[in-house]
C-alpha positions in Angstrom: -27.6 -108.1 -57.2 -27.7 -103.8 -58.0 -29.4 -104.9 -61.0 -32.6 -106.8 -58.8 -33.2 -103.2 -57.1 -32.5 -101.7 -60.1 -36.1 -103.8 -61.3 -37.5 -102.8 -58.3 -37.0 -99.3 -58.8 -34.6 -96.9 -60.3 -34.6 -95.5 -56.3 -33.7 -97.4 -53.3 -33.2 -95.9 -49.9 -32.2 -99.0 -47.4 -33.2 -98.1 -43.6 -33.4 -99.0 -39.7 -37.1 -98.0 -39.2 -36.5 -96.7 -36.1 -33.0 -94.4 -36.8 -33.1 -90.9 -36.8 -31.0 -90.8 -39.4 -32.7 -92.6 -41.3 -35.1 -90.8 -41.3 -34.6 -88.0 -42.0 -33.5 -89.5 -45.1 -37.2 -90.7 -45.5 -38.4 -87.5 -45.2 -37.1 -85.6 -47.9 -38.0 -87.9 -49.7 -42.0 -87.6 -49.0 -41.2 -83.9 -48.7 -40.0 -84.1 -52.9 -42.8 -87.4 -54.1 -39.6 -89.5 -54.8 -40.9 -92.3 -56.7 -38.4 -95.4 -54.4 -38.3 -97.8 -52.9 -37.8 -98.2 -48.7 -35.8 -101.1 -48.2 -36.4 -102.1 -43.5 -34.1 -103.2 -42.2 -32.5 -104.7 -38.9 -29.2 -102.7 -39.4 -27.5 -105.9 -36.5 -27.9 -108.0 -39.8 -28.2 -106.6 -42.6 -28.9 -108.0 -46.6 -27.0 -109.4 -48.5 -28.0 -107.2 -51.3 -26.7 -104.5 -49.4 -24.2 -106.0 -47.9 -22.7 -105.4 -51.3 -23.5 -102.2 -52.1 -22.5 -100.6 -48.7 -20.3 -103.6 -46.7 -20.2 -101.5 -43.4 -24.6 -102.0 -44.2 -24.9 -98.9 -42.4 -28.9 -96.7 -42.2 -29.5 -95.5 -44.4 -27.8 -96.1 -47.4 -29.2 -95.0 -50.5 -28.6 -96.6 -54.0 -29.9 -94.5 -57.8 -28.2 -96.9 -60.6 -24.9 -97.2 -60.1 -24.5 -94.3 -57.6 -23.9 -96.2 -53.9 -23.7 -93.1 -50.8 -24.5 -93.7 -47.0 -24.9 -91.2 -45.5 -28.1 -88.8 -44.0 -27.3 -85.7 -44.9 -24.6 -86.5 -48.7 -28.5 -88.3 -49.6 -31.0 -85.0 -48.7 -28.6 -82.8 -50.0 -27.9 -85.2 -53.0 -31.5 -85.6 -53.4 -32.5 -81.7 -52.6 -30.2 -80.8 -55.7 -31.3 -84.4 -58.1 -34.9 -83.1 -57.1 -34.8 -78.7 -57.5 -39.0 -78.8 -56.6 -39.8 -78.2 -54.2 -35.8 -76.6 -52.9 -35.6 -77.0 -49.2 -32.1 -74.8 -48.9 -32.0 -71.5 -50.8 -30.3 -70.7 -53.7 -27.3 -68.3 -52.9 -24.0 -70.0 -51.3 -24.3 -67.5 -48.2 -28.0 -68.9 -47.0 -27.3 -72.4 -47.9 -23.2 -72.6 -46.7 -24.9 -71.3 -43.3 -27.7 -74.0 -43.2 -24.7 -76.4 -43.2 -23.3 -74.8 -40.6 -26.3 -74.9 -38.9 -27.1 -78.6 -39.4 -23.3 -80.1 -38.5 -24.6 -77.5 -35.1 -27.8 -79.5 -34.7 -25.1 -83.0 -35.7 -22.2 -82.2 -33.4 -25.0 -80.9 -30.2 -28.5 -82.3 -30.3 -28.5 -86.2 -32.5 -24.6 -87.2 -30.4 -26.7 -85.9 -27.7 -29.4 -88.2 -28.5 -27.1 -91.3 -30.0 -25.2 -91.3 -26.5 -29.0 -91.2 -24.7 -29.7 -94.6 -27.3 -27.2 -96.8 -26.6 -26.2 -96.3 -23.0 -29.9 -97.1 -22.0 -32.2 -95.7 -18.9 -30.0 -95.3 -15.7 -27.1 -94.6 -17.8 -28.2 -91.4 -19.6 -30.0 -89.2 -16.7 -26.9 -86.1 -17.6 -27.6 -86.3 -21.3 -31.1 -86.2 -21.5 -30.6 -83.5 -18.9 -28.1 -81.6 -21.2 -29.9 -82.4 -24.4 -33.4 -81.1 -22.8 -31.8 -77.6 -21.4 -29.8 -76.8 -24.8 -32.9 -77.4 -26.9 -35.0 -75.0 -24.5 -32.5 -72.4 -25.0 -32.9 -72.4 -28.4 -36.7 -71.7 -27.3 -36.1 -68.3 -28.4 -34.7 -69.4 -32.2 -37.8 -72.1 -32.4 -39.6 -68.7 -32.1 -38.4 -66.0 -33.8 -39.1 -67.8 -37.9 -41.7 -69.8 -39.2 -39.3 -72.9 -39.4 -35.5 -72.6 -37.7 -34.0 -69.5 -38.4 -35.9 -69.7 -42.2 -39.1 -68.5 -42.9 -39.4 -71.7 -45.5 -39.7 -75.0 -44.5 -36.1 -76.0 -45.3 -33.9 -79.0 -44.8 -32.9 -78.1 -41.2 -36.7 -78.6 -40.7 -36.0 -81.6 -42.2 -33.4 -82.6 -39.7 -34.4 -81.4 -36.3 -38.0 -82.6 -36.8 -36.8 -86.9 -36.3 -35.3 -85.8 -32.9 -38.1 -83.9 -32.0 -40.3 -87.1 -33.1 -37.9 -89.6 -30.3 -37.8 -86.6 -27.5 -41.0 -87.7 -25.4 -39.8 -91.7 -26.8 -36.2 -91.3 -24.2 -38.3 -89.3 -21.7 -37.5 -85.7 -22.7 -39.9 -83.4 -22.3 -40.2 -79.2 -24.0 -42.7 -78.2 -23.1 -43.1 -74.8 -22.1 -45.6 -72.3 -21.2 -46.0 -71.0 -24.2 -45.4 -74.4 -26.1 -43.2 -72.7 -28.8 -41.1 -75.3 -29.9 -44.0 -78.0 -29.5 -46.4 -74.9 -31.5 -43.3 -76.2 -34.3 -43.2 -79.7 -34.1 -46.8 -80.2 -34.0 -46.7 -78.2 -37.4 -43.8 -79.5 -38.7 -45.5 -83.3 -37.7 -48.9 -82.7 -39.3 -47.1 -82.3 -42.5 -48.4 -84.7 -44.9 -44.8 -86.0 -46.2 -43.8 -86.5 -42.4 -46.6 -88.7 -42.1 -46.0 -90.7 -44.8 -42.3 -90.8 -44.1 -43.0 -92.4 -40.6 -42.0 -96.5 -40.1 -44.5 -98.8 -37.9 -42.0 -98.9 -35.6 -41.6 -94.7 -35.4 -45.1 -95.0 -34.9 -45.6 -96.8 -32.1 -42.8 -94.3 -30.6 -46.1 -92.6 -29.7 -48.1 -94.8 -28.4 -45.1 -95.8 -25.3 -45.0 -92.2 -24.5 -48.3 -92.5 -23.6 
């Protein structure tokens, strides 16, 4: 079955159309302008060709010839190293390590809450929503300090944050403030052509559902 994938494209990304982690990987693919097939599927009913390569059927799963990766952050790192231009990590080891720690913190502090909200439903998620909103708003000075998140250059950190921020209105979280620092940052990232191309149809509809 892997040969069937190879005939379509050297690279294939299996992706849920609504998974934020998958969205991060798609965003990096688009920033790198990588010619890869994106196969959208229902995570509750993974296709057989995916299960043959990744028995867990997790989203995202990235295939390149004999290589199979099924962790969003590993896929993002691999794409940045495999396609070095434009770079999404700084070159020196200290800066790269710091960026990885920031992404780990975002996953533990923000993405964990997002997953809790999505898993528990509207009635049971009010506490998690409150914590997530307050945590993001508490980072406003960081968003304000530099053009991108803790960096003067667009990076994998921004590719990590943007899909989460995109989903906030659809789950009823308002991060607008008087000076609109975070909202302005979000719009700056959302207006990138690569971000627009990274959106699935379901993700495009999230904005309409939030209105």
